[in-house]
C-alpha positions in Angstrom: 51.6 65.4 -59.0 51.5 62.2 -60.0 52.9 59.2 -57.9 52.1 57.1 -54.8 52.5 57.7 -50.8 53.9 54.3 -49.2 53.0 53.6 -45.9 53.3 50.4 -43.6 51.0 48.8 -40.9 54.2 49.1 -38.7 57.8 49.7 -38.8 60.1 47.1 -40.1 57.3 45.7 -42.4 59.2 46.5 -45.8 58.3 49.9 -46.9 61.7 50.4 -48.1 61.9 47.4 -50.2 58.8 47.8 -51.6 59.3 51.5 -52.7 62.8 50.3 -54.2 60.9 47.4 -56.1 58.4 50.1 -57.4 60.9 52.2 -58.5 62.8 49.8 -60.1 59.7 48.8 -62.3 58.6 51.7 -63.1 62.3 52.8 -64.6 62.3 49.5 -66.1 59.4 50.4 -67.9 60.5 53.5 -69.2 58.7 55.9 -66.6 61.3 58.2 -64.8 60.4 58.1 -61.3 62.2 59.3 -58.3 62.1 58.2 -54.4 61.6 60.6 -51.7 62.1 59.8 -47.8 60.6 62.9 -46.2 62.0 62.0 -42.9 64.7 59.6 -42.0 66.2 59.0 -38.6 68.6 56.1 -37.4 72.1 56.5 -39.1 74.5 53.9 -39.9 78.3 55.0 -40.1 80.7 54.3 -43.0 84.2 55.5 -43.0 83.3 58.0 -40.3 80.5 59.5 -42.1 76.6 59.3 -41.5 74.7 57.0 -43.5 71.0 56.7 -43.8 70.2 53.1 -45.4 66.5 54.0 -46.6 67.4 56.9 -48.4 70.5 55.1 -50.3 68.3 52.3 -51.0 66.0 54.6 -53.1 68.4 56.3 -54.6 70.1 53.1 -55.7 66.9 52.0 -56.9 66.0 55.1 -59.0 69.3 56.3 -59.8 67.9 59.5 -60.2 70.3 62.9 -60.0 68.7 65.2 -57.8 69.6 67.4 -55.0 69.6 65.2 -51.8 67.9 67.6 -49.6 64.9 67.2 -52.1 65.2 63.7 -52.1 65.2 63.8 -47.9 64.7 67.0 -46.3 65.1 65.8 -42.7 67.5 63.5 -41.6 68.5 62.5 -37.9 71.3 60.4 -36.5 69.5 58.6 -33.4 67.4 55.5 -34.4 64.3 57.0 -32.6 60.6 58.6 -33.1 61.6 61.6 -35.4 59.8 63.9 -33.5 62.1 63.1 -30.8 65.0 63.2 -32.8 64.0 66.6 -34.1 63.1 67.8 -30.7 66.8 66.8 -29.6 68.2 68.2 -32.7 66.3 71.5 -32.0 64.6 71.2 -35.4 61.1 72.0 -36.4 59.9 69.5 -39.0 58.4 72.1 -41.6 55.8 70.3 -43.8 56.0 73.3 -46.1 59.4 72.2 -47.0 58.7 69.1 -47.4 55.9 69.8 -49.9 57.9 72.3 -52.1 60.9 69.3 -52.0 58.0 67.1 -53.4 56.4 69.6 -56.0 60.5 70.2 -57.5 61.0 66.2 -57.8 57.8 66.0 -59.3 58.5 68.7 -61.9 61.6 66.7 -63.0 60.2 63.1 -62.8 57.1 61.4 -64.2 56.3 59.7 -60.7 57.1 60.2 -57.3 57.2 57.6 -54.7 56.9 59.0 -51.1 58.1 56.5 -48.4 56.7 57.3 -45.0 58.3 56.6 -41.7 57.1 53.9 -39.4 53.3 53.6 -39.3 50.3 55.9 -40.2 50.0 57.9 -37.4 53.5 58.4 -36.4 54.3 61.9 -34.9 56.3 64.3 -37.0 56.1 67.7 -34.5 53.9 70.4 -34.4 52.7 70.3 -38.2 51.2 66.7 -37.3 51.7 63.1 -38.0 52.5 61.0 -41.2 48.9 61.0 -41.8 48.9 64.8 -41.9 51.9 64.9 -44.3 50.1 62.1 -46.8 47.2 64.0 -47.1 48.7 67.6 -47.7 50.9 65.9 -50.5 47.6 64.2 -51.7 49.2 61.2 -53.1 47.0 58.1 -53.6 48.3 55.6 -50.6 50.0 52.2 -51.0 49.8 50.3 -47.9 52.6 47.6 -47.1 51.0 44.7 -45.2 53.9 43.0 -43.3 52.2 39.2 -43.6 53.0 37.7 -40.4 51.0 37.0 -37.1 48.7 39.8 -36.3 48.6 41.1 -39.8 44.9 41.2 -40.3 44.0 43.6 -37.3 47.2 45.9 -38.2 46.3 46.0 -41.8 42.5 46.4 -41.2 43.1 49.3 -38.7 45.3 51.0 -40.8 43.3 51.1 -44.0 40.2 52.1 -42.1 42.5 55.1 -40.7 43.6 55.8 -44.3 40.2 56.2 -45.4 38.9 58.5 -42.2 41.5 60.7 -43.0 40.1 61.7 -46.4 43.1 60.2 -48.2 43.0 57.6 -51.3 43.9 53.9 -50.5 45.0 52.7 -54.1 45.6 49.4 -52.5 47.8 47.3 -50.6 50.8 45.0 -51.0 51.5 41.8 -49.1 55.2 41.5 -48.0 55.9 38.0 -46.9 58.2 38.7 -43.9 58.0 35.6 -41.7 58.9 32.7 -43.5 57.8 30.6 -40.8 54.5 32.0 -40.4 51.7 29.5 -40.2 48.8 29.4 -43.1 50.0 32.4 -44.6 47.5 32.1 -47.8 44.8 31.9 -45.7 45.8 35.3 -43.9 46.0 36.5 -47.3 42.7 35.2 -48.2 41.2 36.9 -45.2 43.0 40.2 -46.3 41.5 40.2 -49.5 38.2 39.8 -48.6 38.1 42.3 -45.6 40.6 45.0 -46.9 38.7 47.8 -48.5 40.9 47.9 -51.5 42.8 45.8 -53.8 46.0 43.7 -53.4 48.3 45.3 -55.7 51.4 42.7 -55.8 52.9 40.5 -53.4 56.4 40.1 -52.4 58.4 37.0 -51.3 60.4 37.0 -48.4 64.2 36.9 -49.4 67.2 37.3 -46.9 69.4 40.2 -47.5 68.0 40.8 -51.3 66.1 44.0 -52.7 63.4 42.0 -53.7 60.8 42.2 -56.7 57.3 42.6 -56.7 55.0 40.1 -58.5 51.9 42.4 -59.7 48.6 41.5 -59.5 46.1 43.2 -62.6 44.9 45.8 -59.9 48.5 46.7 -59.6 49.5 46.9 -63.0 46.3 49.1 -63.8 47.7 51.9 -61.2 50.8 52.1 -62.7 49.6 52.9 -66.1 
């Protein structure tokens, strides 16, 4: 299976924007790539129907025609932790179903970009956490680091956990989510020095825009 597992240092650090930008780049380069969101919680309503923004953002980014349940095997309406949402819906999140969906997508596309929910250790139920799922899918991990106050600690902790769990950390992407952050370049320099994997790309702060990745040489190398 070819692709990446996109995780983040926390929720709301830009995993969906980064995954979407990665999908657009790959497809523009002639690589048939599909986005997958194994578990989504928090629906909006449009014309009385539930709508999961992260799932739709991936679909819009790759324009890949596939069965909705392959792209997103589990979806819950409340905007709460997915394992709690699953309990409330009397649903058990089955990793076997997710793995099969990912395999089916991989058989249809050149690359699969799997976006996790929340951070690395978000619980998903009896089968384990998001970390457990990433390990079972056996995809290299891309870590999205939201560049804001506290990002150095969050990034180093998450990178350490990814490696300790036996996963491959392909690299990290800096997403500048706080335009008012003091000395962002100094923080980036520290991260580049201390992180156990290369910086792959940067994403500039843009309000209500899909965003584009500015790839570094290390990022272009892993996309080959």
